[in-house]
MIFITI-843875 format. One record per residue (C-alpha): chain; x, y, z; residue in one letter. Coordinates in Angstrom, 2 decimals, decimal comma. Example, Ala and Ser with C-alpha at 12.3 -4.5 7.8 and 13.67 -1.06 7.14 Angstrom:
2
  baba       c1       c2       c3  seza
     A    12,30    -4,50     7,80     A
     A    13,67    -1,06     7,14     S
This chain:
511
  baba       c1       c2       c3  seza
     A    -5,74    26,64    -1,41     M
     A    -8,91    25,31     0,19     T
     A   -11,77    24,71    -2,22     V
     A   -15,17    25,65    -0,88     K
     A   -17,51    22,70    -1,07     A
     A   -20,56    22,97    -3,31     D
     A   -23,45    21,47    -1,33     K
     A   -26,11    22,20    -3,99     T
     A   -25,70    19,23    -6,29     I
     A   -28,68    18,85    -8,57     S
     A   -27,58    15,61   -10,17     K
     A   -25,51    12,59    -9,17     L
     A   -21,90    13,12   -10,22     Q
     A   -19,90    10,06   -11,29     N
     A   -16,17     9,47   -10,93     Y
     A   -14,03     6,58   -12,16     I
     A   -11,52     5,02    -9,78     G
     A    -8,91     2,61   -11,11     V
     A    -7,30     0,64    -8,28     D
     A    -4,48    -1,83    -8,95     L
     A    -3,19    -4,16    -6,26     G
     A    -0,68    -6,98    -6,19     A
     A    -3,37    -9,62    -6,82     E
     A    -6,09    -7,82    -8,77     S
     A    -7,17    -4,58   -10,37     G
     A   -10,59    -2,96   -10,51     R
     A   -12,31    -0,24   -12,48     V
     A   -15,10     1,25   -10,37     M
     A   -17,63     4,03   -10,73     V
     A   -18,44     6,20    -7,71     A
     A   -21,69     8,12    -7,64     G
     A   -21,65    11,11    -5,28     F
     A   -24,83    12,94    -4,24     D
     A   -23,20    15,47    -1,93     G
     A   -23,52    13,37     1,25     K
     A   -22,88     9,75     0,35     Q
     A   -20,90     7,89    -2,25     V
     A   -21,89     4,56    -3,81     S
     A   -19,50     2,26    -5,66     L
     A   -20,21     0,09    -8,69     T
     A   -17,56    -2,35    -9,87     E
     A   -17,47    -2,50   -13,66     K
     A   -14,41    -4,65   -14,28     H
     A   -11,99    -6,79   -12,30     R
     A    -8,86    -8,50   -13,55     F
     A    -5,85   -10,39   -12,24     A
     A    -2,54    -8,63   -11,81     T
     A     0,46   -10,41   -10,26     G
     A     4,01   -10,74   -11,47     G
     A     5,25   -12,51   -14,58     V
     A     8,32   -14,77   -14,57     R
     A    10,71   -14,19   -17,48     I
     A    13,68   -16,54   -17,17     N
     A    15,08   -15,70   -13,72     D
     A    13,40   -12,30   -13,42     T
     A    10,05   -11,17   -12,05     L
     A     8,26    -8,39   -13,94     R
     A     4,94    -6,53   -14,18     W
     A     3,03    -6,90   -17,43     D
     A     1,79    -3,31   -17,47     V
     A     0,64    -3,57   -21,09     L
     A    -1,79    -6,30   -20,04     H
     A    -2,96    -4,07   -17,17     F
     A    -3,46    -1,16   -19,58     W
     A    -5,53    -3,33   -21,90     R
     A    -7,71    -4,38   -18,95     E
     A    -8,07    -0,79   -17,74     I
     A    -9,31     0,21   -21,19     Q
     A   -11,73    -2,72   -21,15     T
     A   -13,08    -1,46   -17,83     G
     A   -13,39     2,09   -19,10     L
     A   -15,27     0,76   -22,10     G
     A   -17,72    -0,96   -19,76     K
     A   -18,22     2,32   -17,93     V
     A   -18,91     4,09   -21,22     A
     A   -21,44     1,40   -22,18     A
     A   -23,06     1,47   -18,73     G
     A   -25,13     4,59   -19,25     G
     A   -23,52     6,62   -16,46     F
     A   -24,36    10,31   -16,78     E
     A   -22,32    13,25   -15,52     N
     A   -18,96    11,51   -15,68     L
     A   -16,48    13,99   -14,23     V
     A   -13,01    12,47   -14,03     S
     A   -10,84     9,37   -13,70     V
     A    -7,84     8,64   -11,46     G
     A    -5,50     5,71   -10,79     V
     A    -3,88     4,38    -7,62     D
     A    -1,48     1,43    -7,29     T
     A     1,25     0,06    -5,05     W
     A     4,45     2,07    -4,62     G
     A     8,20     1,76    -5,37     V
     A     8,06     0,20    -8,88     D
     A     8,53     2,18   -12,08     Y
     A     8,42     2,20   -15,88     V
     A    11,22     3,63   -18,01     L
     A    10,55     5,47   -21,26     L
     A    13,24     6,11   -23,85     G
     A    13,38     8,06   -27,09     E
     A     9,97     8,70   -28,67     D
     A     8,35     7,51   -25,43     D
     A     9,12     3,86   -26,16     E
     A     8,92     1,60   -23,12     M
     A    12,30     0,19   -22,15     L
     A    11,30    -3,36   -21,27     G
     A     8,71    -4,63   -18,81     L
     A     9,13    -3,02   -15,38     P
     A    10,70    -5,00   -12,58     W
     A     8,60    -6,41    -9,76     H
     A     9,65    -5,30    -6,29     Y
     A     9,97    -8,96    -5,25     R
     A    12,59    -9,66    -7,91     D
     A    15,88   -10,82    -6,40     T
     A    18,12    -8,27    -8,13     R
     A    18,08    -5,93    -5,11     T
     A    19,33    -8,48    -2,60     R
     A    22,41    -7,16    -0,85     G
     A    21,98    -3,60    -2,11     T
     A    21,24    -2,20     1,36     L
     A    24,74    -3,06     2,56     D
     A    26,26    -1,73    -0,66     K
     A    24,44     1,59    -0,38     V
     A    25,42     1,85     3,29     A
     A    29,07     1,40     2,33     S
     A    28,83     4,48     0,10     E
     A    26,48     6,72     2,12     V
     A    25,83     6,24     5,86     P
     A    22,25     5,15     6,46     L
     A    21,69     8,06     8,86     Q
     A    22,39    10,44     5,96     E
     A    20,11     8,49     3,61     V
     A    17,32     8,63     6,19     F
     A    17,79    12,34     6,87     S
     A    17,10    13,20     3,20     V
     A    14,43    10,59     2,46     T
     A    12,71     9,67     5,74     G
     A    11,92     6,17     4,50     N
     A    12,03     2,76     6,13     Q
     A    14,94     0,73     4,77     F
     A    13,59    -2,02     2,55     M
     A    15,49    -3,39    -0,41     E
     A    12,31    -3,25    -2,48     I
     A    12,39     0,56    -2,40     N
     A    12,98     2,41    -5,66     T
     A    16,33     3,72    -4,43     L
     A    17,72     0,20    -4,16     F
     A    16,11    -0,85    -7,44     Q
     A    17,79     2,09    -9,20     L
     A    21,09     1,32    -7,47     Y
     A    20,93    -2,26    -8,77     A
     A    19,90    -1,07   -12,24     A
     A    22,73     1,46   -12,44     S
     A    25,27    -1,32   -11,80     R
     A    23,77    -3,97   -14,07     S
     A    23,77    -2,54   -17,58     G
     A    20,00    -2,10   -17,35     D
     A    18,08     0,42   -19,47     W
     A    18,61     3,16   -16,90     L
     A    21,20     5,21   -18,79     N
     A    19,04     5,14   -21,93     Q
     A    15,93     6,33   -20,09     A
     A    14,50     9,76   -20,81     K
     A    11,65     9,47   -18,31     C
     A    10,87     7,46   -15,17     L
     A     7,24     7,07   -14,18     L
     A     6,00     5,24   -11,11     T
     A     3,31     2,68   -11,92     I
     A     0,25     4,96   -11,38     P
     A     2,04     7,82   -13,15     D
     A     2,57     5,52   -16,14     F
     A    -1,15     4,83   -16,42     F
     A    -1,96     8,51   -16,01     H
     A     0,42     9,15   -18,90     W
     A    -1,41     6,50   -20,92     C
     A    -4,70     8,25   -20,13     L
     A    -3,69    11,90   -20,52     S
     A    -0,24    12,14   -22,08     G
     A     1,07    14,05   -19,02     A
     A     4,40    12,96   -17,52     K
     A     4,26    13,86   -13,84     K
     A     5,02    12,14   -10,54     T
     A     2,35    12,37    -7,87     E
     A     3,60    13,28    -4,40     F
     A     2,31    10,38    -2,26     T
     A     3,85     7,78    -4,56     N
     A     7,07     9,76    -4,89     A
     A     7,48     9,56    -1,12     T
     A     7,61     5,75    -1,27     T
     A    10,68     5,75    -3,54     T
     A    13,33     6,73    -0,94     Q
     A    14,44     9,26    -3,55     C
     A    12,43    12,28    -2,35     L
     A    13,47    14,77     0,34     D
     A    10,53    15,23     2,76     P
     A    11,83    18,63     3,89     T
     A    11,83    20,11     0,37     T
     A     9,19    17,79    -1,15     C
     A    11,47    17,46    -4,18     D
     A    13,87    14,81    -5,42     W
     A    16,99    14,07    -3,34     S
     A    19,30    14,64    -6,29     K
     A    22,48    15,10    -4,19     P
     A    21,91    11,63    -2,71     L
     A    21,32    10,12    -6,14     L
     A    24,47    11,83    -7,42     D
     A    26,54    10,36    -4,58     R
     A    25,22     6,90    -5,47     L
     A    25,87     7,51    -9,17     K
     A    22,19     7,06    -9,99     I
     A    21,00     9,21   -12,91     P
     A    18,27    11,71   -12,02     S
     A    17,69    13,39   -15,39     H
     A    14,68    11,14   -16,06     M
     A    12,74    12,14   -12,93     L
     A     9,54    14,12   -13,52     C
     A     8,07    17,16   -11,77     D
     A     6,22    16,32    -8,56     V
     A     2,53    17,23    -8,35     I
     A     0,05    17,10    -5,48     Q
     A    -2,96    14,77    -5,01     P
     A    -5,96    16,40    -6,62     G
     A    -4,00    18,05    -9,43     D
     A    -5,45    17,81   -12,93     S
     A    -3,42    16,10   -15,64     L
     A    -5,65    17,24   -18,50     G
     A    -8,31    15,46   -20,50     S
     A    -8,44    11,89   -21,76     L
     A    -6,40    11,52   -24,91     Q
     A    -8,44    11,24   -28,14     P
     A    -7,05     7,73   -28,70     S
     A    -8,40     6,60   -25,31     V
     A   -11,79     8,18   -26,01     C
     A   -11,93     6,38   -29,34     Q
     A   -10,89     3,05   -27,83     E
     A   -13,27     3,18   -24,84     T
     A   -16,18     5,33   -25,95     G
     A   -15,72     7,76   -23,06     L
     A   -15,99    11,51   -23,55     P
     A   -12,84    13,62   -22,92     P
     A   -13,31    13,74   -19,14     I
     A   -10,67    15,10   -16,78     N
     A    -7,78    12,94   -15,57     V
     A    -7,04    13,73   -11,91     V
     A    -4,15    12,40    -9,85     A
     A    -5,61    11,16    -6,54     P
     A    -3,31    10,07    -3,76     A
     A    -1,83     7,59    -6,23     T
     A    -0,14     5,40    -3,63     H
     A    -2,87     2,99    -2,58     D
     A    -2,11     3,46     1,10     T
     A    -2,29     7,23     0,64     G
     A    -5,79     6,86    -0,78     S
     A    -6,77     4,33     1,89     A
     A    -5,75     6,68     4,71     V
     A    -7,77     9,49     3,12     V
     A   -10,78     7,21     3,64     A
     A   -10,15     6,33     7,30     V
     A   -13,56     7,17     8,86     P
     A   -12,15     9,25    11,69     V
     A   -14,55    11,12    13,94     D
     A   -12,94    14,55    14,58     P
     A   -14,02    14,35    18,23     S
     A   -11,37    11,66    18,76     W
     A    -8,61    14,15    18,09     G
     A    -5,30    12,52    17,17     N
     A    -5,66     9,44    19,38     N
     A    -6,18     7,01    16,51     W
     A    -4,08     4,75    14,36     A
     A    -4,70     2,91    11,12     Y
     A    -3,81    -0,40     9,56     I
     A    -4,23    -0,47     5,81     S
     A    -4,64    -4,21     5,60     S
     A    -4,02    -6,14     2,42     G
     A    -1,10    -7,97     0,79     T
     A     1,01    -5,58     2,83     W
     A    -0,01    -4,08     6,16     S
     A     0,74    -0,39     6,54     L
     A     0,59     0,40    10,25     V
     A     0,78     3,96    11,51     G
     A    -0,58     7,36    12,47     V
     A    -1,17    10,64    10,66     E
     A     1,16    13,54    11,50     T
     A     1,64    17,15    10,42     D
     A     5,36    16,83     9,72     T
     A     7,80    14,02     8,95     P
     A     9,84    12,66    11,85     I
     A    13,49    12,23    10,84     L
     A    15,11    11,61    14,22     S
     A    17,70     9,01    15,14     K
     A    14,98     7,23    17,08     E
     A    12,86     6,97    13,93     A
     A    15,84     5,56    12,05     L
     A    16,52     3,04    14,82     A
     A    12,89     1,90    14,68     M
     A    13,09     1,69    10,87     N
     A     9,96     3,83    10,54     I
     A     8,91     5,46     7,29     T
     A     7,44     8,87     6,47     N
     A     5,11     8,88     3,48     E
     A     3,22    11,85     2,11     G
     A    -0,53    12,31     2,42     G
     A    -3,22    14,78     1,42     V
     A    -3,23    18,44     2,57     D
     A     0,38    18,36     3,73     G
     A    -0,21    15,44     6,10     S
     A     2,31    12,67     6,60     W
     A     1,86     9,01     7,28     R
     A     4,27     7,89     9,99     L
     A     4,16     4,15     9,52     L
     A     5,90     0,86     9,11     K
     A     5,43    -1,61     6,29     N
     A     4,72    -5,09     7,61     V
     A     4,24    -8,15     5,45     V
     A     0,49    -8,69     5,69     G
     A    -2,03   -11,05     4,13     L
     A     0,61   -12,02     1,58     W
     A     1,43   -14,74     4,11     L
     A    -2,12   -16,13     3,95     V
     A    -2,27   -15,72     0,17     Q
     A     0,86   -17,82    -0,23     R
     A    -0,33   -20,38     2,35     L
     A    -3,49   -20,78     0,28     K
     A    -1,32   -21,37    -2,81     A
     A     0,59   -24,05    -0,86     S
     A    -2,67   -25,70     0,17     F
     A    -3,93   -25,67    -3,43     E
     A    -0,78   -27,39    -4,67     R
     A    -1,55   -30,11    -2,12     A
     A    -5,07   -30,48    -3,54     G
     A    -7,11   -28,13    -1,33     S
     A   -10,04   -26,22    -2,81     T
     A   -10,95   -24,19     0,27     R
     A   -11,77   -20,50    -0,10     T
     A   -10,23   -17,76     2,03     Y
     A   -13,41   -17,70     4,12     E
     A   -13,24   -21,44     4,72     E
     A    -9,55   -21,27     5,59     I
     A   -10,21   -18,51     8,12     T
     A   -13,17   -20,39     9,63     Q
     A   -10,89   -23,37    10,16     G
     A    -8,25   -21,18    11,81     A
     A   -10,87   -19,87    14,25     A
     A   -11,34   -23,43    15,55     Q
     A    -7,62   -24,22    15,85     A
     A    -5,81   -24,12    19,23     P
     A    -4,80   -20,58    20,17     S
     A    -1,41   -19,03    20,94     L
     A     0,66   -22,15    20,23     V
     A     3,36   -21,07    17,77     S
     A     4,45   -17,75    16,25     F
     A     6,49   -16,48    13,34     I
     A     8,27   -13,20    12,79     D
     A     6,44   -11,79     9,72     P
     A     9,50    -9,68     8,89     E
     A    11,84   -12,66     8,61     D
     A    13,43   -12,74     5,16     S
     A    12,35   -16,36     4,65     S
     A     8,76   -15,13     4,14     F
     A     9,57   -12,60     1,40     M
     A     8,84   -14,95    -1,52     N
     A     9,42   -18,60    -0,58     P
     A     8,66   -21,43    -3,02     P
     A     6,24   -22,91    -0,46     D
     A     4,89   -20,77     2,40     M
     A     3,69   -23,77     4,43     M
     A     7,22   -25,15     4,38     V
     A     8,63   -21,73     5,32     A
     A     6,30   -21,45     8,33     V
     A     7,16   -24,97     9,46     A
     A    10,91   -24,37     9,09     E
     A    10,72   -21,13    11,10     F
     A     8,87   -22,85    13,94     C
     A    11,29   -25,77    13,88     R
     A    14,28   -23,41    13,89     R
     A    12,88   -21,50    16,90     T
     A    12,01   -24,67    18,85     N
     A     8,24   -24,30    18,67     Q
     A     5,52   -26,81    17,79     P
     A     5,32   -27,08    14,01     V
     A     1,84   -26,36    12,57     P
     A     0,71   -29,57    10,88     E
     A    -2,70   -28,52     9,54     T
     A    -3,93   -25,72     7,29     E
     A    -5,93   -24,28    10,19     A
     A    -3,04   -24,24    12,65     S
     A    -0,69   -22,62    10,11     A
     A    -3,17   -19,85     9,27     V
     A    -3,89   -19,23    12,96     R
     A    -0,16   -19,03    13,65     C
     A     0,24   -16,40    10,93     V
     A    -2,78   -14,29    11,93     L
     A    -1,87   -14,25    15,62     E
     A     1,71   -13,34    14,73     S
     A     0,54   -10,47    12,52     L
     A    -1,61    -9,07    15,35     A
     A     1,34    -9,15    17,74     M
     A     3,63    -7,53    15,17     K
     A     1,08    -4,73    14,76     Y
     A     1,08    -4,27    18,55     H
     A     4,85    -3,80    18,58     N
     A     4,82    -1,41    15,65     V
     A     2,06     0,73    17,12     L
     A     3,81     0,87    20,49     D
     A     6,95     2,16    18,76     S
     A     5,03     4,70    16,68     I
     A     3,06     5,93    19,70     A
     A     6,31     6,48    21,58     E
     A     7,94     8,22    18,62     L
     A     5,01    10,52    17,87     S
     A     3,93    11,16    21,45     G
     A     0,46     9,86    20,62     R
     A    -1,95     7,91    22,80     K
     A    -3,74     5,35    20,66     I
     A    -7,30     4,78    21,83     D
     A    -8,71     3,17    18,68     V
     A    -7,35     1,39    15,62     I
     A    -9,00     1,66    12,20     H
     A    -8,51    -1,30     9,88     V
     A    -9,23    -0,33     6,28     V
     A    -8,83    -2,19     3,01     G
     A    -9,42    -5,79     2,04     G
     A    -8,19    -7,09     5,41     G
     A   -11,23    -5,44     6,96     G
     A   -13,17    -8,53     5,83     R
     A   -11,01   -10,81     7,97     N
     A   -12,96   -10,71    11,23     A
     A   -10,63   -13,20    12,90     L
     A    -7,53   -11,08    12,27     L
     A    -9,35    -7,92    13,37     N
     A   -10,42    -9,59    16,61     Q
     A    -6,84   -10,75    17,20     F
     A    -5,63    -7,15    16,70     I
     A    -8,04    -5,95    19,40     A
     A    -6,81    -8,75    21,72     F
     A    -3,13    -8,01    21,06     A
     A    -3,33    -4,20    21,21     C
     A    -5,88    -3,90    24,00     G
     A    -7,98    -1,21    22,30     V
     A   -11,11    -1,28    20,13     P
     A   -10,64    -2,02    16,44     V
     A   -13,03    -0,51    13,89     I
     A   -13,03    -2,38    10,59     A
     A   -14,10    -0,71     7,38     G
     A   -14,46     0,48     4,80     P
     A   -13,16    -2,47     2,82     V
     A   -13,01    -0,32    -0,33     E
     A   -11,06     2,44     1,42     A
     A    -8,53     2,81    -1,38     T
     A   -11,11     3,41    -4,10     V
     A   -13,13     5,69    -1,80     L
     A   -10,06     7,81    -1,07     G
     A    -9,22     7,89    -4,77     N
     A   -12,63     9,09    -5,96     V
     A   -13,28    11,47    -3,07     L
     A   -10,05    13,33    -3,82     V
     A   -11,41    13,61    -7,36     Q
     A   -14,68    14,95    -5,90     C
     A   -12,74    17,58    -4,03     R
     A   -10,80    18,50    -7,15     A
     A   -14,18    19,11    -8,82     A
     A   -15,20    21,45    -5,98     G
     A   -17,75    19,13    -4,39     Q
     A   -15,83    18,74    -1,12     L
     A   -13,64    21,21     0,68     G
     A   -11,47    19,44     3,26     S
     A   -10,07    16,13     4,45     L
     A   -12,56    16,20     7,34     N
     A   -15,42    16,53     4,85     E
     A   -14,09    13,60     2,87     I
     A   -13,99    11,46     6,01     R
     A   -17,50    12,53     6,94     E
     A   -18,69    11,22     3,57     V
     A   -16,85     7,94     4,25     V
     A   -18,61     7,58     7,61     R
     A   -21,96     8,31     5,98     N
     A   -21,31     5,73     3,27     S
     A   -19,78     2,80     5,16     S
     A   -20,86    -0,13     7,31     D
     A   -18,33    -0,29    10,14     L
     A   -17,76    -3,21    12,55     V
     A   -16,17    -2,83    15,99     Q
     A   -14,06    -5,49    17,73     F
     A   -13,39    -5,10    21,45     D
     A   -10,37    -6,35    23,42     P
     A   -10,67    -9,47    25,59     E
     A    -8,38   -12,20    27,01     H
     A    -5,79    -9,53    27,79     C
     A    -3,75   -11,61    30,25     E
     A    -3,34   -14,58    27,89     A
     A    -2,38   -12,32    25,01     W
     A     0,05   -10,30    27,13     A
     A     1,84   -13,53    28,09     A
     A     1,86   -14,68    24,47     A
     A     3,24   -11,28    23,42     Q
     A     6,27   -11,83    25,67     E
     A     6,87   -15,20    24,02     K
     A     6,45   -13,68    20,55     F
     A     8,90   -10,86    21,36     D
     A    11,48   -13,30    22,67     A
     A    11,19   -15,45    19,54     I
     A    11,56   -12,45    17,24     C
     A    14,48   -11,06    19,23     S
     A    16,35   -14,37    19,24     A
     A    15,64   -14,86    15,54     N
     A    16,96   -11,38    14,69     T
     A    20,19   -12,12    16,50     L
     A    20,67   -15,50    14,84     S
     A    19,50   -14,81    11,29     T
     A    21,36   -12,49     8,88     P
     A    19,34    -9,98     6,86     V
     A    18,93   -11,06     3,23     A
């Protein structure tokens, strides 16, 4: 049902957006006056995985403590007219609850090695075409389906679980006590049927994965009730509403793509951060054999929309290069590293960002060098040349993905929107324009939080449609455009990049 927007707002309304990423989490307050939204960061904290023996986990109890600290700062900040709070995070990972709602261990991190080899094992039991037809997801061994498959064969807590909550659903349970699974995050699990918008229980049964612990699926914008009394007492907040936004961070980010309706459907997005989510918005999922062959994913959006996209390893590569540089004694910031890359020679060497060697190597600089050596290219010997190699390779990978998605969807892509933290990386955004040959519009950087809080605004009746939300984003954001140049040089480099990736795919087994 469409909610009619209330344009007569007498006072600024404030909403709390909690956004957790792979590197950091934030608690932010959004003030909405009916036309524009302003963001105030109240608390930021580190996230990241925790090594326990040979496993990699998420310390969600630490995250919950930090979230409560942030909410306490909001309560002490004098914000009037607080309306609601909502959480978004990454997808695929989950928390298990047992009897009396006790947590069954720290949740696994998607980069843990326990899922290696599970794709082939699942394929031996259910043909991948059948899996795709009832899930619509790109095949990645980090997906929840493969995590549950590994857990069901390892004596994990799975059989003792009474409830499975994805990461944002877990924090919504902490806030409200409600055990629900929000739709956009559910569609990242490879356990949900996009044609029924409910769990693919027949598939789970065939793979002998328990499904009794799965929760009811709700839509973005649904209310989960009020803050629990214990949370109010701990933070000092009143019992405001808890609203599920598009809880998958990319779902929220795409809500906040500042699309001008006059452009029609001829636009694409790159939600640029640790991961790059590259795609278009569609009305229905595409479950064809061609989509399977391209390893494309269908993820749910707001108002029945779908995100036809591909997950590409993104600025994780630069993050881990920076860690390599720091171990060697470097103190350069991301900005300084990028400035150095801008001065390095162009279009010299390339990597395939999807190569398994870049998933979680001990040393990313070594991994980049070994890939170049293995593919008979000049080996980057400086920080600047390594970063430039990675950024140029990402831009060319995006070009390939968008070409595939345009062909699959029948779309003509005239403009690319880069949203999220990668919007700050002007060098990468310029490379994307060079590689793809169309203008790139960068911003907003805080797309995920904006999408989160504006869905809350709509739930409160202050906005009525996705177009209205995007109009508010345009009114509230500073956008930067990058235009294509050097097309001939980049077209020639693209051929070299494609040949390297093709040869590498043929010679390197999938992990």
